[in-house]
Structures are given as C-alpha cells and as structure tokens.
N, C-alpha and C positions, 0 to 999 in steps of 0.2 A: 504494500500500500504506500502511496506517495505521502510525503510529509507536508503539512500545511501549517503556516503560522496564521492562526485565525483568532478573531475576537467577535463576540456577539454585537450586532448592530446596536442593541440597547445600551451597551457599555461605551459606545463611541460618543464623542462630543456631539452636541446637537447638530452643528453645521456639517458634520461628517456622515450623518445618517442620510441615505439616499432620498427619502421622501422630504425630510426637513431641508436637505441641501437644495433640492429642486425648488422648494418654496422660498428659500433665502437667496439663492444665487441664480435661479433660472435653469431651464432644461439643458441649455448648452454647456453648463458647468459640470454636468455629470458625465462620467465615462460610460462606455458601452456596458461594462459589467455592473455599474450602479443602476443603469436603466433596466437591465434585465432583472436585477435584484428586486426592483420595484414590482416588476411583473410577477415574479414567483413568490414574493412576500416573505418567505422563510427558507432557511437552509436545513441543516441537519444538526445533530448534537455536536458534531465535530467542526462543522463549517457554517459560517454565517451565510446569509443569502448572497452577499457580495463575493465571498470566497467561492461559493458554489458556482456563481455566474462566471467568475474568472476562470475557474477550472474548466467549465464547459467551453468557454471561448478559446482556451489554450488548446483544446482538442481539435479546433477548426482553424488553428493558426491566427486567431483573433480576427478572422475574416467573416463579416456579417453575411456576405453572399454564400459562403460555405455553410454558415449556420442555417440560412434559409432553405438549404437543400436537405436538411435533416427532417425525417418524418417524425410523427408522434412516437412511433415505436423506437426510433433511434434515440430520441430525447429521454424516454423513460428508462433507458439503460443506465443513465447517470443516477447514482444513489442520491435520493432527495428530490428527484423529479418524478412525480406521479403523473397520471394521465391528465388531470386537471391543469397542472402547471405546464405540461407539454403543450396542451391545446392553447393555453394563453400565449405562450411564446410563438407558436405557429400563427395564431390569429393576428398578433401584433405585427409580425413580419409581412403577412399578407396584406394588411392595411397599408403598410409602407409601400408595398409594390403597387397596389391599386391607386394610391395617391400619385405615384409617378405616371401611371397610365392615364389618369384623368388630366393631369397637367399636359401630357403629350397631346391629348385630344382637343384642347382648348384652341388650338390654331392648326392651320394646314401647313405642315412642314414641307419644305422643298427638297427634292433629291438632286444634289449636285455631284455626289460621289458615292462609292460603295460604303465609305465610312458613315455617311448620313444614314444609309439603310441599316447598318449595324446598330447605330445609336437609337434609331427610331424603334427598332425591334427589342431593345433591352428590356423595357417594361413587361413584354410578353414572354420572352424566351430566356431571360436570365434565371439561372438556378433550376431550370426545368430538367427533369430526369427522363422524360420520354420525348420522342420525336414529334414535332409539329410542322405542318406545311402551311405557310402563309403566302398571300399575294398582296402586294401594294398596288392599288389602282390609282393611276396618275392622270392629271388633266394635261392640257397643252403646255402648261408652264412647269411641268414636272412636280406639281404640288400633289400631295397625297389626298385623294378623294376619300379613300376608305382603306382600312387595314382589315383584310378578310382572312379568317382561319378557314382553310380548306379541309384539313384532316389532322387527326392525331393518331399515333400508333404506339408501338412498343419502344424499347430502348435501342433498337437497331434499324427501324424503318417505319415509314408511313406511306399511305397511298395518295397520289395526287391525280385526280381524274381531269383530263383536259377539257371535257365538256362542261364540268362544273366550274372550272376556272374561268373559261371564256364566257359562260353564262353570266357570272358576276360582273365581268368586264363590260359586257354588252348592256346589262341592266343598269349599270352605273355610268354609262357613256364614257368609259375610260379611253384615253388616247394611247396609253401604253401601260405595261405592267412590269413589276419586278417580282421575281420568285424568291422565296426565302424558306429554308428549312434548317433546323438545328441538328447538330450532332452532340448528344449528351456526353459522349465519350471524350469529347475535346479534339477528336481527329479532324483535321482540316482538309484532308485529301478527299476529293469527290470520288464516289464509287462509279463503276461502269454504268450502273442503273441511273445514277444522278446525271451522267453525261447523256445517256440515251433519252431520258425524260426531257432534259433541257433542249436537245435538238428537236425532239418531237413538238414541244410547245413553241419553240422558235418558228418552226415551219407553219404551225397552225396560226400563230400570230400574224405571220406574213399574209396568209390567205384572208384573214379578217381585218387587215389593216390596223391591228393592235399589236405593235411590236413588243417583244420581250426584250427589255433593255439590259437586264442583268439577272443572274441567279446567285444569291449569296448564301453560303453555308455559314451558319451562326454557331459560334461556341462562346463560352463565357469570357474568354480572354482574347480571342482574335476571330478573324473571319476569312473566308475564301470567296473571291469574286470571280465569276466566269468572265465578266466583261474586262476586268483588269488584266486577266491572264490571256485575253484574246481568244476565248473559247465560245464566244457568242456574237 
C-alpha cells in the first residue's frame, strides 16, 4: 500500500478547506483535487477527500481529459469511491463537456484548415472510447451549417452509409462536407477501409455537386487529414 501524508479537512485552517476556500477566494483559487474533493464530500479513514482526489488524479497523470475517460466502474475501484461518488464525478465532467459544446454552437465556425475541424470536433469526440462518424455540413463560405452524427460503433469501427450522409447534405442545402471519425486507440494511420470509404464518398460528392473537402481522423492528441496528405 502507498504511503500518504494526510490530514482531515476538518482539522485544516478554514481558508484551506475546499468549500470554505471557494467561498473566501473564489473557484479559480482551488486546485483540481480540491474541486473534486468538493464533489465527493468525504474520503476514507486514512485519507481526506483532498488526499483521495489527489490520489485519483495521480493515476491519470493529473490529466482531466484522462479522468473523463474513466467509467463509473473504473472510479469505484478506488477505495473510498462508491457508486454515488463515481456518478457525481462523471456527471460533473459531462456538464463541463456539454458547456463546451453549447459554446461551440452559439456561432457558425468557419473551416479554414484541418486544425479548425479538429478543434470544432473536440467537444464531441474528446475522451470518447468508441468510434463515431460525423459530417460537417458547410455553406458557400465554409461556415458550419450543422454538425451531424452519422453513426456510432465499437472500439474498432463504425458504419458510414453514403446515402444517409448525402441525404443530410441535401436536406440542409450544404455546399460541401467534411468527414470526421475518431480512433479511440490514438492510431492516426487511416485503414484501407477508411481510404476506400473516402474515395467512394468523394466520387458521390462529385456527382451531386457537394464536394468532400476533407476527411479527418480524430484522436485526443492529434489528427490525420486526407486533404493535407493529398489523398482527397
């Protein structure tokens, strides 16, 4: 068992208790572990809530994105984290993700590069553990009309039906589209199936006068662009 130097929150000076610290100094003054401690409320006999939160964060390299990828089952493996506390953590992180998504939807972002596509898709695909296939429907100015989920699958693949993709494009009067799917494994290399699908959709887009201007493979840390690599 790991050694921890811990002290109960009730024994700390008032300004060092997470809840009181938030009231006295504001939310920005709290560390990630202190904010999580407020969520879980209590620790164990050996660890304060702050110590337990710090321990959990240490297991994900103090990376909140990695924490967001943990399931309720993963979180309950930590001593002192029951189902109720795990649900609270998952719910809080999901609210944060949705807030980013709402902010993204308040204006029509413009696609000037593959990096723009990656950034636009972060609220939807960051921390996802299964594959999703999306299409960005663009107007004449390359502004996003709509971000459309086409399909979701397992950890190694998902299905993208060209008829469904171009139905959305036609229904929304899109002038061009961008294809996006994520690789939860973090592998940036397109599969042979990815290449075939891209070519198939590219040809369909030519016939309908709705060009496919890029296909971006999304991972949490980087992306692969068919357009940047001259493959589309």
